[in-house]
N, C-alpha and C positions, 0 to 999 in steps of 0.2 A: 524314592520308592518307584517300583516298576510301573505303577499306574499313573504316575504324574505325566502331564502332557509334554513336558520338556524333555523327559528321558530319565534313564536310570543311572545314577552316579555310581552304583555298586556293580552294575552289569559289565562283564568283560566281553571284548570282541570274540567271535567264534571262528575257529580254524576251518575255513571253507575253501581254501585255495591250495592246489597241489604244486609240485615243482614246475610243471609246464606253465601253469597260470602265473607263478611268481616270475619265471624267466621271461614270459611274454610281457609282463609289466615293464621290465627293464628294456627289452628290445623295442617294445612299443613306444616307450618314451624317447629312446635315443634315435631310432630310425623314424623320424617324423619331419617336422618343419626344418630341422637342422640341415639335412641332406638336400632338401628341395629348395629351401629359402636361402640358405647361407652359402651354397656352393658357388653361385654367381658372385656374391660379395667377396668370397675368398679369392676367386680368380681375378677380381678387379684389383685386389691389393697385392697378391703374390704371383700373379700370372700362372704359368704352367706349374710352378712349384706349389700350387694349391694342394696337389696330391701329397706333398711332404707335410703340409700343414695338418692334414687329417691323420697322417701316419704318426707324426710327432705328438699330436694331441692324444692319440691312442696310447702311446708309450707313457706320457705324463700321467694319464688317467689310471693306468695299471698300478702304479705305486700306491695310490690312494685306495684302489679297489681291494688290495690286500688288507689294508687297515679296516675297511668296511667289513670284509669277510670275517676277520678275527673278532671284531667288536660285536657283530651280529650273532656270531656263534656263542659269545660269552654273555651277551645282554639281550635276550630274546624279547624285546619290548617294541611296541609300535613307536614310530617317531623318527626312526633312522638316526641321522647324525645328532639330532637334538637329544634323543634318549641316551646316546653314548656320552655326549659331553656332560649331560646332567649327572651321570655316574662319576665322572672324573673331576669336574671343576665346580666351584661355588655357583650359587644361584644366578648372580648377575651375568656370568659368562655363559651359562647354559641358556639364559633368556636371550642373549644376543644371538647365539647360535640358532635357536628356534625361530626367533623373529626374522632373521635373514634367510633361513632356509624356507620358511613359510612364504616370504615375499618372492624368493627365487622361483619356487614352483608356480606361484600365481602369475608372476611376470612371464615365465615360460608358457603358461597357459594362454596368456594374451597373444604371445608370438605365434603359437600353434593355431589359435583361432583365426588370426589374420592370415596366416599361411593357408589354412583351410579355405577361407573365403576366396583368396586369389586363385587357388587351384580349382575350386568348385566353379568359379566363373569361367576359367579357361576350359574346363572339361565340358560344361553344359553348352558353352558357346559353339563347340564343335557341332552340336546337334540342334541347338536352339539359338541362333545368332541374335535373336531379338531379346534375349534375357537381359534385364536391366543390370548394368555394371556400374553405372554412375548416376548422378541426379537426372531424373527424367525431365524435370523442370527446374528452373532457378530456385535454389533453396530447398530442393527435394532431398530425399534421403541418400546417404552414402551407402550403396548396397553392399560394398565390401564389409562395412561395419555391421550392417543389418545381418548379413549371413554369419559373421563371426559371433555376434551376440546370440543368434539363434542356436548355433551348434553348442555353445557353452551351456545354454539353458537346457537343451536336450540331455546332455551328458551329466549335468548337475542333477537333473531329475532322476536319471537312472541310478547314479551313485547314492542319492539320498534314500532311495527305497530298497536297494538290494546290493550288497557287496558281492554276492555270488554272481548275480546277473552282470554287474559291471566287470568282474574278473573274467567271466565267460566271454563277454563281448570283446574284451581286450585280446583274448587268445585268438578268436576267430579273425578279427580284423587284422591283427599282426601277421598271422599266417598268410592271409590273402596278399598283403602288401609285400611280404618277402618273396612270394611266388612271382608277383609282377616285376619286382626289381631284378630278379634272376632272369626273367625273360628279356628284360632290357639289356642286361649284361651279356646274355647269350648271343643276341644279335649284334651287340655293339663291339664285342671282342673281334669280330671278323671285319669290322669297318674302321676301327681305331688305327691311327697312325702315330708312330713314335716321333715323327717330325714335328708334331704339335707340341711336344714337350721341350723344345729348345727355348732358352739355353739350359734347361735342367739337364738334358742330355746333350753333350757336345755334338755339333754338326758332324755327320759322318762317323761318329764314334771315335774321334781322334784320341789316341792315347796320350797326346801331348797336352790336352786340356782336361784338368781334373774336375771332379764334381764340386770341390770346394771353390775353385775358381769360377765355375759357372754359376754357383749360388750367389756370388758377389755381383753378378750382372743384374741389370734391371730387366723386367719388373719383378723378378723373383729373387731379389737379393736377400742376404741373410737378415738384414734389418727390416725387411718387409714380412718375413715369416712370423716373427713374434707378434706384431699387431694382428695379423690374420689369425694366428692361433688364439689370441685373446678373444677376438670377435666370435670365432666358431666353436669355442670351448663348450658352449651350451649344448652343442650337438652330442656331446659325450656325457651330459647329465642325463641320468636315467637309470643306470645300474644301481645308483644310490636309492632310487625310489623303491627298489625291492625291499630294502630294510625298513621302509616306513610302514609296511604291512606285516611285519614279523609275526605278530600275535594271531594273524588271520591265515597263516601258512602252516600246513601240516608238518610236523617234525622240523621246526625252524632252525634248530642248531645245526642240522645237517643240510637242509634244503636251501636256506638263505645263502650261505657261501657258494654253493654250487650254482644257484641261479645268478648270482653276481658275476661269476667268471664266465658262465655260458653266454649270458646276455652281452657282456662286454666283448668277448672274443668274436662272436657272430657278427656283432655290429661293426667292429673295426674291419673285418674282412669284406663285408658288404659295402661299407663306405668306400674303401679303396678301389674296389671293382667299379662302382658306380662313377666315382670321380675320374678314374682312368678312362672309362668309356666316354664320359662327357667331354673331357679335354681332348681326348684323342680323336673325336669325331667332329666336334664343333669348333675347337680351338679356344684358348683362354680369352682372347679378345671378344669374340662373339658370345662366349659364355658369360663374361662380365656384363656385356650389354643387355643380355636377356634377363638379368636380375632374378626375381623370385620364381620365374618360370623357366629357368635355365635348363633343367633336366628335360622338361617337356620339349623345349626347342631343339635340344640335341637329338631326342628320339625321332622328331619329325624328319630329320635328315637321313636316317638309315633304316628305320624299321619298316617292314612291309605292311600291306593291308592285312587286317586280321578279321576272321569271321565275327559277325555281330557288332564288334566295336568299330571296325573300320581301320583308321590309321593307327600306327604304332604310337603316335603322339597322344591319341585318345586313351590308349592303354596306360601310358605313363601318367597322364593327367588323372585318370581314374585311380592309379596307385598313389598319387600325391594326395588325393582327397582322403583315401584310406589311411595313409601314413599320418597325416596331420590329425585325423580323428583319433587314432589310437594314441598318439603322443599327448593330445589334449586330455583324453580319458585317463591316461596314466598320471598326469600331473594333478588332475582333479582328485584322484585317489590319494596321491602323495601329499598334496597340500593340506587336505582335510585331516589326514592322520597326524601331521605335525601339529596342526591346531588342536586336535583332540588330545594329543599327548601333553601339550602345554596347558590346556584347560584342566586336565586330570591332575597336573602338578600345581595348579592354581597360579600359573604364570601368564595365563590369559583367563578371561572370565570362565568361571567353573562350568557354566552352561555348555561351553564348547567341549568339555571333557566327559559328556554324558552320551550313553548309547540310547537311541530312540526305543521307547518301550514297545513299539509295534514293528518297526522295520529292522531293528537290530543293527543300525548303522549310526555313525557319528553325524547325525542329521544336522545339528546346528553348526558343526565345524564345516561340513560340506557347503552349507548356505553362506557362511561367513567368507569362505574362500572364493565363492562365486562372485560376491559383491566386488571384491578387489579386482578380479579378472575383468568384470564388466567395465569398471572404471579405467583400467589399463588399456583395454581395447579401444575405448572412445577417445582417451586423452593423450596417450603416450605414443610417439613415433616408433615404428617397428624396430629400427636399428638401435634406438636408445634402450628399448626393452631388452633386446638381445645382449647388448653390452652390460647392462645392469645385472641381468640374470647371470651372465658369465662371471662378472666380478664377485658377486656374492657366492657363487659356486666355488670359485678359487679360494676365497677366504674361508668358507666353510670347510673345505677339504683340508686346509692347513690345520684347523682346530681339531678335526677328526684324527689326523696323523699325530698331533700332540696328545690326544686322548689315549692313543695306543701306548705312547711312551710313558705317560703319567700313570696309567693303570698297571703297566708292567712293573713300575717302580713301587707304587703304593700298595698294590694288591697282587703280589706274585702268585698267590695260591688260588686265584680265580680260575674257575673251570674254563678252559679255552679249547673246544674241540678242533678249531682251526687256529694255527698260529702263523703270523707273518714270517715268511722266509727271510733269511739274512738280516734279522733284526740286529741293531737299530738302523742299518744302512737304508733299508727300504722306506720306512716312514720319514727319515730325514731327507731323503731325495724327494719324496712327495711334498714335503714342506717347502724346500728350496725351489723346486720347479713351479709349484703353484704360485708362490710369491713372485717369481720372475715374470710369469705371464701376467699377473695382476698389475705389474708396473707398466705394462704396455697397453693398458686400457686408459682411454682419454680422461683428462682432468674433469670434464663435465660429468662423466659417469661417476667419478669419485665424489663429486659434490652432491649428486643425487643420492648416492649411497649414504653419505653423511646425513642428509636430510631425513632419510628413512630411519637411520639409527637414532637421530634426535627425537623423532616421533616415538620410537620404541622406548627411549629413556623416559619420556613422559608417561607412557602407558605403564611401564614397569614401576615407576614411583607411585603412580596412582593406585595400582593394584596392591603394591606392598603396603601402602598406608591403609587401604581397605582391609587387607588381611590382618594387620596389626590391630585395627579397631575391633574387628569381629572376634579376634582371639582374646581380647581383654575381657575381664569379668563384666557382666552386664551391670552389676552394682557392687560397690565396695562394701565389705562387711562393716557394719557400724554397730556400736553399742548404744541402744536407745534406752 
């Protein structure tokens, strides 16, 4: 009932987001910690070929984006990939999809929160060098973790009380960070040197040395590209978040596919420009050494003094803070909608599938997602978080592509305002390429993934048994 404290199990989400808001959810999630935190790691693995890492990941992602667009236009429900798989496959498979997507978004949230903390410290230290960044005394607080937990708490509170406010904040923050990155690119294009991309580009542009030959050279060899792609694939997770809020977007059958493609195309272009400038000005070696603050370090070398902010590095550090905040806000939105969809289908506790009677948000689902993010921030190393989220993204995208194929076969008459072009080649390529990247993610990450799946199996069996018990008659009819 609507007056119950826990929420209303019959109330549906309200459509309060427009095309721009939906698009900004996608861009906000993708242009976040990925470009700021993972660029240096990609350069450490692939050298100057890091730019190819981002370009190829964009191509791999596009195949699955077509599948998301078709399924979102045909199945306008919250939950994204989970909702699609629930329509196509039996309950155990849809549970695994939802369980892994939920974890993926929450793990990504931890990554973005830690990225925010690192960049926040970098930015504020420009003006307040005395800001605590590590333990002030032995055994004191780790301020990176403190700042990460604080930003999660603020955004969770915003999402818990208002979907419209959370979506509006996402739009504003994302537009600001895009403007900052374009300023970075504008100055950097005049300072970048193609010489920094050797051996990606042969010295002197020699026609006798082909691109394939140069790719086989270290450190940007062909066999370093795939591991780097696996690590950075999380940077392209985000367009799929658009589909998690389908029921909260106006005219979703039309606007969700459009938001998916606009957000992905804009993100790929911005990524390539930023990575080109970063490598072309700082060089892959120094970029790798800079780690999580690589883009800020690059900006310090070529950007001029700016009014109010001061150095160009300050502007980029400010942009990094905005980027990680918008990415974190987007995954708070997305993770809670997956939990909400699973709760509504009774594949997680039913309380998670209720809309709050006062706020009109999936309140309990937002809070449940926050708990896991808090734990991941405190316990799990940032690179492990990135790898695990990337692996679950890849496997989830495989199942989404399979869902397109299965629903085309089983339900050919389903209304599909948008259809995948060149079917079935496009979803099959999406499956093959996502599996290929998954093979280049380390064995430790696979073991952690199996651990999360084992926990999920326990949750599924427990909830299934409870549902069976509740569905049984309260008392057997007896003749007394």
